[in-house]
C-alpha positions as CSV (number, residue, x, y, z in Angstrom):
1,M,0.1,0.3,0.0
2,R,1.2,3.5,-0.6
3,D,1.2,6.0,1.9
4,P,0.6,9.8,1.3
5,D,4.4,10.5,1.0
6,W,4.9,8.3,-1.7
7,Y,3.1,10.5,-4.1
8,I,5.3,13.8,-3.4
9,L,8.3,11.5,-3.2
10,K,7.5,10.2,-6.6
11,L,7.3,13.3,-7.9
12,Q,10.6,14.6,-6.6
13,E,12.2,11.3,-8.3
14,E,10.4,12.0,-11.6
15,L,11.4,15.7,-11.8
16,G,15.1,14.5,-11.1
17,E,15.0,11.9,-13.8
18,L,13.2,14.8,-16.2
19,T,16.1,17.3,-15.2
20,Q,18.7,14.4,-16.2
21,A,17.2,13.8,-19.6
22,W,17.0,17.7,-20.1
23,N,21.0,17.7,-19.4
24,K,21.9,15.0,-21.8
25,A,19.4,16.3,-24.6
26,S,20.7,19.8,-23.9
27,G,24.6,18.7,-23.7
28,R,25.0,19.7,-20.3
29,G,25.2,15.6,-19.4
30,R,26.9,12.3,-20.5
31,K,25.4,11.4,-23.7
32,R,28.1,9.2,-24.7
33,G,27.4,9.4,-28.6
34,T,23.6,8.8,-27.8
35,P,21.4,9.5,-31.1
36,I,19.3,12.6,-31.0
37,E,16.0,10.5,-31.2
38,D,17.1,8.4,-28.2
39,L,17.5,11.7,-26.0
40,R,14.5,13.1,-27.0
41,R,12.2,10.3,-26.7
42,S,13.9,10.1,-23.3
43,L,12.6,13.8,-22.6
44,A,9.6,12.8,-23.8
45,D,9.1,9.9,-21.9
46,E,10.5,11.4,-18.4
47,T,7.9,14.4,-19.1
48,A,5.0,11.9,-19.4
49,D,6.1,9.9,-16.2
50,L,6.2,13.4,-14.2
51,L,2.6,14.1,-15.6
52,G,1.4,11.1,-14.5
53,H,2.8,11.1,-11.1
54,V,1.2,14.8,-11.2
55,L,-1.9,13.4,-12.1
56,L,-1.8,10.3,-9.3
57,F,-0.9,13.1,-6.8
58,A,-3.9,15.0,-7.6
59,H,-6.1,11.9,-7.3
60,N,-4.6,10.8,-4.3
61,N,-5.3,14.0,-2.4
62,D,-9.0,14.9,-4.0
63,I,-7.8,17.9,-6.2
64,D,-9.6,19.1,-8.8
65,L,-6.9,19.5,-11.4
66,A,-9.2,20.9,-13.9
67,A,-10.7,23.6,-11.9
68,A,-7.4,24.4,-10.3
69,I,-5.4,25.0,-13.6
70,E,-8.7,27.1,-15.0
71,R,-8.7,29.2,-11.6
72,K,-4.6,29.7,-11.9
73,W,-3.6,29.6,-15.3
74,K,-7.2,31.3,-16.8
75,F,-8.1,28.9,-19.2
76,R,-9.9,25.6,-19.5
77,P,-8.3,22.4,-20.0
78,D,-9.8,19.7,-22.2
79,L,-9.2,17.4,-19.7
């Protein structure tokens, strides 16, 4: 069973992985001959992971994410 802290800790972990992918894709990390397509795929995959965990965090905490986005960002998302 996942405790409430798991959701926020996973967000931190996934942000770290996205940062690492960004560093590689932007030339700041070790590429070691990695093809650009692989770097871009990794960046996309890590972004998806982070978004997925944001959604899990919101769901676990009964957050109406669509309403919060509309209130804070002043647009209506099509979730």
